[in-house]
MARFI-290780 format. One record per residue (C-alpha): residue in three letters; x, y, z. Coordinates in pm, whole numbers, plus 50000, padded with zeros to 5 digits. Example, Ala and Ser with C-alpha at 12.3 -4.5 7.8 and 13.67 -1.06 7.14 Angstrom:
! MARFI-290780
ALA512304955050780;SER513674989450714;
END
This chain:
! MARFI-290780
VAL649812411437700;ILE650252437537425;LEU653912442837513;GLU654542405337519;ASP652942402137175;ARG655022431237050;ALA658232414837170;MET657192381937008;ASP656362399436679;LYS659732416836687;LEU661522383636732;MET659582365336461;GLU659832393836209;ARG663592395336255;ARG663932358036203;TYR661692358335896;GLU663682386935743;GLU666932368135802;GLY665372337135648;GLY667892314135808;GLU667692277335723;ALA667722267336090;PHE664682289136164;LEU662692276635866;THR663522240535951;PHE662412246236311;LEU659112260936188;ASP658512231135960;LYS659012207236251;PHE656992224136521;SER654462247836364;GLY651282242636168;ASP650742248235799;ARG648632279435845;SER650472298636119;ASP653482299336351;ASP651272300236662;LYS652622267236797;VAL656192279836790;ARG655122312436952;SER653382292437227;MET656482271137281;ILE658632302237324;LYS656142318737560;GLU655632287637775;LEU659352281737819;SER659882318537900;ASP657162316538165;ARG658862285638310;LEU662142304738332;ASP660372332838520;SER659662308038802;MET663312297138836;PRO665832313739071;GLU668632310238814;PRO666852308638475;GLU669912309138251;GLU671662282038449;TRP668512260938459;LEU668032263638081;ASP671672254638010;GLU671562225638254;LYS668382210538108;THR669622215137752;GLU673032199437812;ALA671402170537998;LEU670092159037660;ARG673542149537538;THR674942132637845;GLY675882096137815;LYS673372068237828;ASP674152058838189;ALA673602094538303;PHE670382096338104;MET669012064338260;ASN669562080438601;SER668112114138499;GLU665022131438637;ALA663092122738320;VAL663662085338358;GLU663012087738732;PHE659642103338649;LEU658952074138412;TRP659632049838697;GLN657422069238937;GLU654542068138690;THR655122031138624;GLN655312021938991;LYS652182042039065;THR650322024738783;VAL651401989838888;GLU650541996939252;ASN647072007639145;CYS646681975538941;LEU647731955039244;LYS645211973639456;LEU642361966839212;LEU643151929739178;LYS643671926039552;GLU640171940039605;SER638821914039361;ALA640691885839535;GLU639481896339881;MET635921900239754;THR635831865339601;VAL637261849539917;LYS634811868040141;ALA631881857339918;GLY632971821039936;LEU633871816239568;THR636061785239558;ARG637051786439193;GLY636511823639151;SER638981831739430;VAL641641809939263;PHE641041828238936;ALA641301862539104;ALA644461852039286;GLY645971841938950;ASP645361876838815;LEU647001891939121;SER650091869739090;LYS650651880738727;VAL650781917538822;ALA652901909139128;GLN655391892838889;LEU655501924738683;ALA655991945438998;VAL659391929339067;PRO661441944938781;VAL659421977038815;GLY660391979839182;GLU664041973139093;LYS663871998638807;LYS665161974038548;TYR664061988138215;GLU664621959337973;GLU663221933738219;THR660131955338271;LYS659691959337895;ARG659931921637851;GLU657381914338128;LEU655001939737977;SER655281923837633;LEU654471889537783;PHE651751901438020;LYS648321885937960;LEU645471878738197;ASP643651845638162;ALA640301845137984;MET637221853638192;ARG635461819838175;LYS631861815338291;GLU632621784638500;ASN634911804838726;PHE631821822938856;SER629121796538814;ALA627081782639105;LYS628311747639022;SER632001757339056;ASN631351778339368;PRO628871758039579;GLU629521777439900;ALA628741811439746;ASP625321828039732;PRO624101822439372;ALA622281855839375;CYS625591874439419;LEU627641856639152;ASP626691878438855;ASP627401910239049;ILE630781897439170;LYS631701886538820;ALA630811921138686;GLN632971938438949;VAL635921915338885;ASP635561920538511;ALA635441958638547;ARG638651958838753;ARG640371935538505;LYS639491959138217;ASN641031988438404;VAL644161967938470;LYS644421958038103;LYS644141994237993;ALA646812004638241;ILE649201977338128;GLU648571985837761;TYR649422022137838;LEU652722012137998;ARG653591988137717;ASP652582010137422;LYS653442044937553;LEU656182043237816;PHE658042011237729;ASP657542009437353;GLU661272014237285;THR664491998037401;GLU666832017237630;ASP669062025837335;GLN666132037737123;MET664782059237404;TYR668182074537473;GLN668862081337105;GLY665412096237057;VAL665822120437346;SER669432129737267;SER668462136736904;THR666332166037025;TYR669402184637153;ASP669822207736851;ASP666122216936845;VAL666002223637219;LYS669162244637200;TYR667692264636913;LEU664442269437107;GLY666532282137399;ASP668152307837170;LEU664722319737052;VAL663542322537412;ARG666592342737514;GLU666052366437221;TYR662362370037307;ARG663102377037673;ALA665712402937579;ALA663252420237344;PHE660522420237609;ALA662912433637874;GLU664042461437642;ILE660452472037571;LYS659702473437944;ARG662872493138016;SER662092518437742;LYS658702524937902;GLY659902523938262;LEU657722493738344;MET658082462238553;ASP655762432238576;PHE655272409038873;SER657972385238750;ASP660432414238743;LEU659602422939104;GLU660272387039209;ARG663452384939003;PHE664972417839123;ALA664052410039485;TYR665822376639457;GLU668892392339295;ILE669112416239591;LEU668642388639848;LYS671392367839690;HIS673742391639870;ASP674252378140222;GLU674262412840377;ALA670832421340230;ALA669402387540324;GLU670672390840682;PHE669182425740710;TYR665672413440625;ARG666122381440822;GLU666602402541134;LYS663902427541033;PHE661042402341012;ARG660052387041344;HIS657532363341183;ILE656882353340822;PHE653402341540723;VAL652762325340383;ASP649182318840275;GLU648152295639986;TYR651542279040019;GLN650552250839782;ASP650662276139496;SER654272287039553;ASN656792282939274;VAL660522275939292;LEU661572312639280;GLN659112322539553;GLU660382294239773;ALA663942306539715;LEU662872341639820;ILE661332328140139;SER664382307240222;ARG666652337940195;ILE664782357640463;ALA663392330140690;GLY665042323041024;GLU665312289641199;ASN661862290641360;ASN659832320241235;LEU658172306740918;PHE654442298840928;THR652832284540614;VAL649192276640541;GLY647962256540244;ASP645972227540108;VAL647452207439823;LYS643922197639713;GLN643382234139621;SER646462237339403;ILE644952250439080;TYR647712273138952;GLY649882248238767;PHE649502270538461;ARG651242297738665;LEU654102273838741;ALA652992265939096;GLU654812235839240;PRO652592217639493;GLU655552194239558;ILE657112222839759;PHE654172221639999;GLU654142183540012;THR657872181840088;ARG657562205440383;TYR654382188140504;ARG656022153740502;LYS659132167440674;TYR657172184040955;LYS654882153940988;ALA657822130141028;GLU659502152441284;TYR656252156541477;GLU655522119141482;GLU659072110741586;LYS658842136541869;ASP662182151041761;LYS663212172942055;ASP665732191941844;THR663172204341594;SER661022235241620;SER658752222941339;LEU655052217341406;LYS652312203741180;ILE648702213541247;ASP645922197841037;LEU643022222040996;ASN640682195740855;MET637402205241022;ASN635172220140750;PHE632572245640861;ARG631152253940517;SER630072221840346;LYS627492195040409;ASN628342159440511;SER627472146540164;VAL629902170639997;ILE632692162440244;ASP632182125040193;LEU632362128939816;ILE635572149639838;ASN637202123840062;ASP636142095439832;VAL637572112839524;PHE640842124339675;GLY641292091239855;GLU641522075239510;VAL643592101139322;MET646022113639590;GLU648862094739748;ASN648942090940127;TYR645442105140175;GLY644832093040529;GLU643032104640841;ASP645212135540880;GLU644582146940523;ALA640842138940513;LEU638162165340578;TYR635562163140855;ALA632212181140861;ASP631212203241151;GLU628272187841335;PRO625352191741383;LYS624542218941127;SER626242200940840;SER623682172840849;LYS620612195140800;ASN618932192940456;ASN621822171740339;TRP621222169339962;MET623372143439787;PRO625772154839510;SER624872143739158;LEU626892138138842;TYR625302144338501;LEU626892131938179;ILE625872147037846;SER625832123437550;GLU627702135537242;ASP625812123236937;TRP627482140036641;ASP626142118036362;ASP624312147336206;THR627162172336255;GLU630292151436211;ASP631722176035955;LEU631542205336198;ASP634542227036264;ASP636122219436604;ALA635332254136737;ILE631652250336638;ARG631572215836794;ASP632902230037122;MET630252257237114;LYS627472231637067;LYS628832211337358;THR628852242637573;GLU625322250837464;LYS624162216137574;GLU625802221037913;ALA624162255237952;LEU620712241337866;LEU621162213238120;THR622222239238375;VAL618972258138313;LYS616972226238374;LEU618872218138696;ILE618362253538829;ARG614632252638756;ASP614252218238917;SER616132229639228;LEU614402263039291;GLY612092261339591;LYS613722231439753;ILE614262236040126;ILE617882243240220;TYR619552251740547;ASP621072286740550;THR624112283840778;LYS624602321640798;GLU621012328840903;ASP620642295641090;VAL617242289540930;GLU615642266340680;ARG614262283340367;PRO613542277039996;LEU616422278439748;ARG616532311139550;LYS618232320439222;ARG620712342439402;ASP621962312239602;ILE623262294639290;VAL626712297139133;VAL627972279938816;LEU631662271438830;MET633752263438523;ARG637452258838454;GLY637532289738232;ILE635032313638077;LYS636852320237749;ASN634572309237460;ARG632142295337721;GLY631022323137952;ASP629182342137679;VAL627242310737577;PHE626132303937935;TYR625272340637992;LYS623082342537681;ILE621192310237748;LEU620632317238120;MET619332352238047;GLU617052339337770;ASN615522315338023;ASN614762342138284;ILE617722333338505;PRO619552366138573;CYS623292360938598;PHE626592378738629;VAL629842366738472;ASP632632371338724;ASP635492377038481;ASN638432386338703;LYS641162373738470;GLY642042408238348;TYR641072435338105;PHE642152417437788;ASP640522384437889;SER637052398737949;ILE634332387837708;GLU633762422437560;ILE637432430837507;ASN638172396037376;CYS635482401237116;PHE636972434136996;MET640482419636995;SER639132391936770;LEU637552418536547;LEU640922436136513;GLN642552402736428;LEU640032398236146;VAL640762432936012;ASP644412422635997;ASN643712388135848;PRO640122377335764;ARG641122340735717;GLN641322332836090;ASP638702307836207;VAL638632312636585;PRO638472351036583;LEU635802348836312;LEU633662325136519;THR634142346836829;VAL632812377736650;MET629972359436473;ARG628792344436804;SER629042377636993;GLU626312403437052;ILE627692423236757;MET626482397936498;GLY624362374636712;PHE624662342536508;GLU623062311736662;ILE625252280836680;GLY623142262936416;GLU623512292936183;LEU627252292736243;ALA627482256336137;ASP625542263135814;THR627602294135736;ILE630932276835799;ASN629892247535576;GLU628932271535293;MET632232290035333;SER634162257135324;ILE632432247034999;LYS633282280634839;ILE636882279034959;ASN637242243834818;GLN635772255234485;ASN638142284734475;GLU641112262934559;LYS640112238034287;MET639812266534037;GLN643162280434148;THR644792246134096;GLU643292243333747;LEU644532278333657;GLU648022270233779;THR648032237933574;PHE646822256533264;SER649492283533313;LYS652262257533339;GLU651052239333028;ALA650802272032833;SER654312282432932;ASN655582248532811;GLY653842252832478;GLU651372225132538;
END
C-alpha cells in the first residue's frame, strides 16, 4: 500500500509541476474541489483492472479505440449488448410479475379483475417485441408511450366479480397493485436512464469521451511504470507480478507444453472467484481431460478483486449441456454438490427463495437441499430487522457522522438481539446434543469493518458481550493501524474530515458520536465565520488598491 501511494504521489507531483493544460482540465472534470482523490481512485481502479488481463496494454488500447469506431460498430459493441441484456432482463421480470397477477385473478375467479390484469400483461408484451429484436428507436418509442391503465375500484369490487370470494378481493387488489408499482418503477428506469437519448445522442456522448479516456490511459501507464520501478529498485514482487510473469513464461509453447506434461491433474478451488488472467494461466497448462474445478457462483464475493463469475457460469453451462445431451465425444462431467450439511432447513429455504428471484436459471440442480434429519431440529426461522432512519433532529450532520450514528444503531440492535437469544435451546450438530445458546456461539457478519468494526466492538464490550474483531484484511487495514495512519494524515494536513473523525472516535480521544456531531457543527460555524471574514478582507483589499 505504501509503495502504491508513493508511485501515485510521484505521478501526481510530476504532473502538477509540469502544470499542463490537459492535466488541469482533466482534474477539473473528474476530481472534487478539495482534493484529487477521485482521479487517484480512477487511476488505481483501472490499473487493478489491467492486472487481471492477460494482455493489459492490448486490452487498454482496444477499449480506448472502441470509443471512436463508427456508429454501426458502436451499436453492436459490448456496451450496447450489455444495455440490451439489462433491458431484456428487466422486461422479462415485468412480464413475470404481471403474469403472476393475471394467473392469480383467474384462479380467484375475478371476472373483471382478470381482464384488467390481462390488459397490463399485454402492454408489457407489446414492449417486449422491439426489446427482443434489439431495435433501439422502436424500444425508446414504446417506452415513451407506455402507460398502465388506472387502478379502478370496480375492477376488484364484489359486484364486478360475483364469482370471487369477497373476503379475498382486497388482498388480491393489494398484491396486483404492488406488482404494478414495481413494473412502473422498472419501466421508468428503462425510459429515464437507459433510453433517455436517441441512438445518435448516445453514440456522440460515448465517442466524446475518447480524449479523456485516452488521457486516463496515459496516466495509468505512467503510474504503473513508476510502481514497477519502485518494486524493481527494492527487489520486490507482488501477487499480480507473480501471475503476470508466470503468464509471460507460459506464452511460450515449449514452457506451456513442459508443465502440461508435468501435471497429471489440475485442481482449482473457489473457481467462481477466478479472473481473466488466472483463467488464461489455467488454459495454458491444462490438458484435454485433467482439469477439475470446484465453485459456487452464489459465493462469488470478490468482484472488487476483479473476479469474473461469468467464467464459472460459462464452464458450468457448457458441461451441463454436454452432460444432458450425453455427448459421447466429451470427457466433461458436471456434479452438483447441493446437499448442505451445515445449515438448518429454514436457512436453506430462505437462500433458495432469495437466489431463485435474483439469479438466472436457478433450478433444481442449482438449489440447495438440507441434510435430514438433523437439519430440522430446533429449526429457528430467519428474521429481518429494518432500522428506521429519522434524521429530523440531525439533518445537518456530516455524512461521516451520519454513517457512524447508523452503525451505532445497528450495534445497539445487535446487543438486544444477542441478549434476547441467549439461553434459547439450539441443536449442536458437532456434539449431537441440544443445549442453550451461549455468547461464544454467536458471530456478527458485516460487509467490511472499516469505520464500523470499532463502533461494534466498543458497544458490545460496554454491554458485557465479549467480542473479537477478526480483521484479516492486512496490516494497514487493521483498526489500530488505520487510526495511526489517519493521525499521520492529520499531521500532514489537519483539514481532512474523515481522518479527523477516525481519530476523534478512536480510543486515543474517545469522543462519543453525539459529541462528534456537536464538535463538527461548532467547527463548521467557525470555518464559515473565518471564510466570511476572509471574503470581507479580500473585498476591502481590492477596494483599497483601486483607491476606493
